[in-house]
ZAGU-423523 format. One line per 2 residues: number of its first residue (from 1); for each residue z, x, y of C-alpha. Coordinates in Angstrom, 3 decimals. Each point is the difference from the previous one (the first is absolute). Layout:
// residues N
NUM	Z,X,Y; ...
//
This chain:
// residues 66
1	121.714,134.934,21.010; -2.902,-0.783,2.150
3	-3.154,-0.179,-1.568; -3.027,1.561,2.034
5	-2.730,-2.301,1.152; -3.327,0.668,1.231
7	-0.349,-1.021,3.652; -3.383,-1.830,-0.741
9	0.561,-1.646,-2.997; 3.541,0.200,-0.963
11	-1.080,1.643,-3.229; 2.782,2.222,-1.857
13	-2.098,2.344,-1.868; -1.480,3.233,1.646
15	-2.053,2.666,-1.238; -1.001,3.693,1.055
17	-3.796,0.485,0.597; -1.643,3.099,0.692
19	-2.042,0.171,3.215; -2.268,2.723,1.391
21	-1.997,-2.104,2.725; 2.333,0.312,2.804
23	-1.478,1.120,2.949; 1.263,3.178,1.231
25	2.271,1.121,-3.038; -0.667,3.097,-1.583
27	1.824,-1.068,-3.099; -0.011,-2.748,-2.382
29	2.837,-2.900,0.674; 1.598,-2.265,-2.211
31	0.363,-3.505,1.148; 2.632,-2.355,-1.121
33	-1.357,-3.518,0.147; 0.458,-3.369,-1.313
35	-1.120,-0.470,-3.408; -1.239,-3.495,0.739
37	-1.666,0.287,3.567; -0.390,3.670,0.340
39	1.745,0.176,3.243; 1.266,3.373,1.084
41	3.913,0.062,0.344; 0.192,4.144,0.229
43	-1.517,3.018,-0.879; 1.230,3.284,-1.526
45	-1.455,3.379,-0.677; -2.458,0.421,-2.958
47	1.995,3.001,-1.482; 3.733,-0.582,-0.332
49	1.385,2.855,2.133; 3.572,0.211,-1.261
51	-1.248,0.399,-3.452; -2.669,2.538,1.024
53	2.787,2.029,1.946; 2.173,-0.421,-3.018
55	-2.524,1.611,-2.188; -0.657,2.983,2.478
57	3.869,0.500,0.092; 0.275,0.300,-3.685
59	-2.805,2.592,-0.348; 1.768,1.885,2.626
61	3.340,0.280,-2.177; 1.689,-2.854,2.418
63	1.771,-3.191,-1.142; -0.245,-2.573,2.614
65	2.100,-2.568,-1.353; 3.538,1.731,0.034
//
């Protein structure tokens, strides 16, 4: 299996960092960045939407994972 590498420094360790300083964004964003040099390689929602939907479904009496 291939090991993911940072396109800038070739590092192979990554971290998720909260960022609320994105111009025009109305919500916080999580940056996936290289642990060594900080280059951003991806973004994701601050809130884990599938988990939130599952919690709502459970409160309404539905099982999403049938």
